[in-house]
PyMOL CGO cylinders between C-alpha atoms (Angstrom):
from pymol import cmd
from pymol.cgo import CYLINDER

trace = [
    CYLINDER, 40.88, -0.45, 22.17, 38.48, 2.46, 21.93, 0.3, 1, 1, 1, 1, 1, 1,
    CYLINDER, 38.48, 2.46, 21.93, 34.72, 2.30, 22.22, 0.3, 1, 1, 1, 1, 1, 1,
    CYLINDER, 34.72, 2.30, 22.22, 31.67, 3.66, 23.91, 0.3, 1, 1, 1, 1, 1, 1,
    CYLINDER, 31.67, 3.66, 23.91, 31.34, 2.86, 27.56, 0.3, 1, 1, 1, 1, 1, 1,
    CYLINDER, 31.34, 2.86, 27.56, 28.26, 0.86, 28.54, 0.3, 1, 1, 1, 1, 1, 1,
    CYLINDER, 28.26, 0.86, 28.54, 26.43, 3.66, 30.42, 0.3, 1, 1, 1, 1, 1, 1,
    CYLINDER, 26.43, 3.66, 30.42, 27.22, 6.20, 27.68, 0.3, 1, 1, 1, 1, 1, 1,
    CYLINDER, 27.22, 6.20, 27.68, 26.20, 3.76, 24.93, 0.3, 1, 1, 1, 1, 1, 1,
    CYLINDER, 26.20, 3.76, 24.93, 22.92, 2.97, 26.63, 0.3, 1, 1, 1, 1, 1, 1,
    CYLINDER, 22.92, 2.97, 26.63, 22.17, 6.68, 27.05, 0.3, 1, 1, 1, 1, 1, 1,
    CYLINDER, 22.17, 6.68, 27.05, 22.93, 7.31, 23.38, 0.3, 1, 1, 1, 1, 1, 1,
    CYLINDER, 22.93, 7.31, 23.38, 20.73, 4.39, 22.30, 0.3, 1, 1, 1, 1, 1, 1,
    CYLINDER, 20.73, 4.39, 22.30, 17.85, 5.58, 24.50, 0.3, 1, 1, 1, 1, 1, 1,
    CYLINDER, 17.85, 5.58, 24.50, 18.20, 9.06, 23.03, 0.3, 1, 1, 1, 1, 1, 1,
    CYLINDER, 18.20, 9.06, 23.03, 18.02, 7.69, 19.49, 0.3, 1, 1, 1, 1, 1, 1,
    CYLINDER, 18.02, 7.69, 19.49, 15.02, 5.48, 20.24, 0.3, 1, 1, 1, 1, 1, 1,
    CYLINDER, 15.02, 5.48, 20.24, 13.14, 8.26, 22.01, 0.3, 1, 1, 1, 1, 1, 1,
    CYLINDER, 13.14, 8.26, 22.01, 13.46, 10.47, 18.93, 0.3, 1, 1, 1, 1, 1, 1,
    CYLINDER, 13.46, 10.47, 18.93, 12.57, 7.72, 16.42, 0.3, 1, 1, 1, 1, 1, 1,
    CYLINDER, 12.57, 7.72, 16.42, 8.75, 7.91, 16.64, 0.3, 1, 1, 1, 1, 1, 1,
    CYLINDER, 8.75, 7.91, 16.64, 8.78, 11.61, 15.80, 0.3, 1, 1, 1, 1, 1, 1,
    CYLINDER, 8.78, 11.61, 15.80, 10.62, 10.95, 12.54, 0.3, 1, 1, 1, 1, 1, 1,
    CYLINDER, 10.62, 10.95, 12.54, 7.90, 8.77, 11.02, 0.3, 1, 1, 1, 1, 1, 1,
    CYLINDER, 7.90, 8.77, 11.02, 4.96, 10.90, 12.09, 0.3, 1, 1, 1, 1, 1, 1,
    CYLINDER, 4.96, 10.90, 12.09, 3.39, 13.48, 9.82, 0.3, 1, 1, 1, 1, 1, 1,
    CYLINDER, 3.39, 13.48, 9.82, 1.97, 16.71, 11.17, 0.3, 1, 1, 1, 1, 1, 1,
    CYLINDER, 1.97, 16.71, 11.17, -1.85, 16.88, 11.32, 0.3, 1, 1, 1, 1, 1, 1,
    CYLINDER, -1.85, 16.88, 11.32, -1.97, 19.55, 8.59, 0.3, 1, 1, 1, 1, 1, 1,
    CYLINDER, -1.97, 19.55, 8.59, -0.24, 17.20, 6.13, 0.3, 1, 1, 1, 1, 1, 1,
    CYLINDER, -0.24, 17.20, 6.13, -2.76, 14.35, 6.41, 0.3, 1, 1, 1, 1, 1, 1,
    CYLINDER, -2.76, 14.35, 6.41, -4.91, 13.68, 3.36, 0.3, 1, 1, 1, 1, 1, 1,
    CYLINDER, -4.91, 13.68, 3.36, -8.67, 13.44, 3.27, 0.3, 1, 1, 1, 1, 1, 1,
    CYLINDER, -8.67, 13.44, 3.27, -10.31, 10.11, 2.48, 0.3, 1, 1, 1, 1, 1, 1,
    CYLINDER, -10.31, 10.11, 2.48, -10.87, 9.78, -1.28, 0.3, 1, 1, 1, 1, 1, 1,
    CYLINDER, -10.87, 9.78, -1.28, -14.44, 10.13, -2.50, 0.3, 1, 1, 1, 1, 1, 1,
    CYLINDER, -14.44, 10.13, -2.50, -15.94, 7.01, -4.07, 0.3, 1, 1, 1, 1, 1, 1,
    CYLINDER, -15.94, 7.01, -4.07, -17.10, 9.10, -7.04, 0.3, 1, 1, 1, 1, 1, 1,
    CYLINDER, -17.10, 9.10, -7.04, -13.57, 10.22, -7.96, 0.3, 1, 1, 1, 1, 1, 1,
    CYLINDER, -13.57, 10.22, -7.96, -12.54, 8.88, -11.37, 0.3, 1, 1, 1, 1, 1, 1,
    CYLINDER, -12.54, 8.88, -11.37, -9.28, 6.93, -11.46, 0.3, 1, 1, 1, 1, 1, 1,
    CYLINDER, -9.28, 6.93, -11.46, -7.58, 5.79, -14.68, 0.3, 1, 1, 1, 1, 1, 1,
    CYLINDER, -7.58, 5.79, -14.68, -5.25, 2.82, -14.89, 0.3, 1, 1, 1, 1, 1, 1,
    CYLINDER, -5.25, 2.82, -14.89, -3.13, 1.44, -17.72, 0.3, 1, 1, 1, 1, 1, 1,
    CYLINDER, -3.13, 1.44, -17.72, -3.69, -2.27, -18.35, 0.3, 1, 1, 1, 1, 1, 1,
    CYLINDER, -3.69, -2.27, -18.35, -1.60, -4.53, -20.54, 0.3, 1, 1, 1, 1, 1, 1,
    CYLINDER, -1.60, -4.53, -20.54, -3.28, -6.07, -23.56, 0.3, 1, 1, 1, 1, 1, 1,
    CYLINDER, -3.28, -6.07, -23.56, -3.01, -9.86, -23.44, 0.3, 1, 1, 1, 1, 1, 1,
    CYLINDER, -3.01, -9.86, -23.44, -0.89, -11.16, -26.33, 0.3, 1, 1, 1, 1, 1, 1,
    CYLINDER, -0.89, -11.16, -26.33, 1.10, -7.95, -26.73, 0.3, 1, 1, 1, 1, 1, 1,
    CYLINDER, 1.10, -7.95, -26.73, 4.24, -6.89, -24.92, 0.3, 1, 1, 1, 1, 1, 1,
    CYLINDER, 4.24, -6.89, -24.92, 3.95, -3.24, -25.90, 0.3, 1, 1, 1, 1, 1, 1,
    CYLINDER, 3.95, -3.24, -25.90, 0.28, -2.36, -26.21, 0.3, 1, 1, 1, 1, 1, 1,
    CYLINDER, 0.28, -2.36, -26.21, -1.69, -1.02, -23.24, 0.3, 1, 1, 1, 1, 1, 1,
    CYLINDER, -1.69, -1.02, -23.24, -5.20, 0.29, -22.84, 0.3, 1, 1, 1, 1, 1, 1,
    CYLINDER, -5.20, 0.29, -22.84, -6.43, 2.94, -20.44, 0.3, 1, 1, 1, 1, 1, 1,
    CYLINDER, -6.43, 2.94, -20.44, -9.38, 2.01, -18.23, 0.3, 1, 1, 1, 1, 1, 1,
    CYLINDER, -9.38, 2.01, -18.23, -11.17, 4.71, -16.23, 0.3, 1, 1, 1, 1, 1, 1,
    CYLINDER, -11.17, 4.71, -16.23, -13.70, 4.01, -13.47, 0.3, 1, 1, 1, 1, 1, 1,
    CYLINDER, -13.70, 4.01, -13.47, -14.77, 5.56, -10.19, 0.3, 1, 1, 1, 1, 1, 1,
    CYLINDER, -14.77, 5.56, -10.19, -13.14, 4.37, -6.98, 0.3, 1, 1, 1, 1, 1, 1,
    CYLINDER, -13.14, 4.37, -6.98, -16.38, 2.59, -6.06, 0.3, 1, 1, 1, 1, 1, 1,
    CYLINDER, -16.38, 2.59, -6.06, -16.42, 0.74, -9.41, 0.3, 1, 1, 1, 1, 1, 1,
    CYLINDER, -16.42, 0.74, -9.41, -12.76, -0.27, -8.97, 0.3, 1, 1, 1, 1, 1, 1,
    CYLINDER, -12.76, -0.27, -8.97, -13.60, -1.63, -5.51, 0.3, 1, 1, 1, 1, 1, 1,
    CYLINDER, -13.60, -1.63, -5.51, -16.51, -3.66, -6.96, 0.3, 1, 1, 1, 1, 1, 1,
    CYLINDER, -16.51, -3.66, -6.96, -14.32, -5.09, -9.73, 0.3, 1, 1, 1, 1, 1, 1,
    CYLINDER, -14.32, -5.09, -9.73, -11.61, -6.09, -7.25, 0.3, 1, 1, 1, 1, 1, 1,
    CYLINDER, -11.61, -6.09, -7.25, -14.20, -7.69, -4.97, 0.3, 1, 1, 1, 1, 1, 1,
    CYLINDER, -14.20, -7.69, -4.97, -15.71, -9.69, -7.87, 0.3, 1, 1, 1, 1, 1, 1,
    CYLINDER, -15.71, -9.69, -7.87, -12.25, -10.81, -9.03, 0.3, 1, 1, 1, 1, 1, 1,
    CYLINDER, -12.25, -10.81, -9.03, -11.34, -11.92, -5.50, 0.3, 1, 1, 1, 1, 1, 1,
    CYLINDER, -11.34, -11.92, -5.50, -14.64, -13.84, -5.10, 0.3, 1, 1, 1, 1, 1, 1,
    CYLINDER, -14.64, -13.84, -5.10, -14.19, -15.55, -8.47, 0.3, 1, 1, 1, 1, 1, 1,
    CYLINDER, -14.19, -15.55, -8.47, -10.62, -16.57, -7.60, 0.3, 1, 1, 1, 1, 1, 1,
    CYLINDER, -10.62, -16.57, -7.60, -11.73, -17.97, -4.23, 0.3, 1, 1, 1, 1, 1, 1,
    CYLINDER, -11.73, -17.97, -4.23, -14.54, -19.95, -5.95, 0.3, 1, 1, 1, 1, 1, 1,
    CYLINDER, -14.54, -19.95, -5.95, -12.08, -21.46, -8.43, 0.3, 1, 1, 1, 1, 1, 1,
    CYLINDER, -12.08, -21.46, -8.43, -9.64, -22.38, -5.67, 0.3, 1, 1, 1, 1, 1, 1,
    CYLINDER, -9.64, -22.38, -5.67, -12.29, -24.14, -3.61, 0.3, 1, 1, 1, 1, 1, 1,
    CYLINDER, -12.29, -24.14, -3.61, -13.98, -26.04, -6.47, 0.3, 1, 1, 1, 1, 1, 1,
    CYLINDER, -13.98, -26.04, -6.47, -13.40, -29.76, -6.43, 0.3, 1, 1, 1, 1, 1, 1,
    CYLINDER, -13.40, -29.76, -6.43, -12.55, -31.65, -9.56, 0.3, 1, 1, 1, 1, 1, 1,
    CYLINDER, -12.55, -31.65, -9.56, -15.03, -34.30, -10.64, 0.3, 1, 1, 1, 1, 1, 1,
]
cmd.load_cgo(trace, "trace")
């Protein structure tokens, strides 16, 4: 039966784990700047009732954030409403 001896296996595992954090890190020069809230972003949205048709909606990042916030608040209101 062949295999890695315990001390050698532990040393190999420690070596792998010590090098692992460096793999996932990006160099400081490669980091991106925070997006400006005035940048225009376009998104394709499906048209309800059609499987093929889409429409293109363009808004600034700030407007998208407001729309998402309003949608989230409306959903939370509907989920917490009690039936009469």
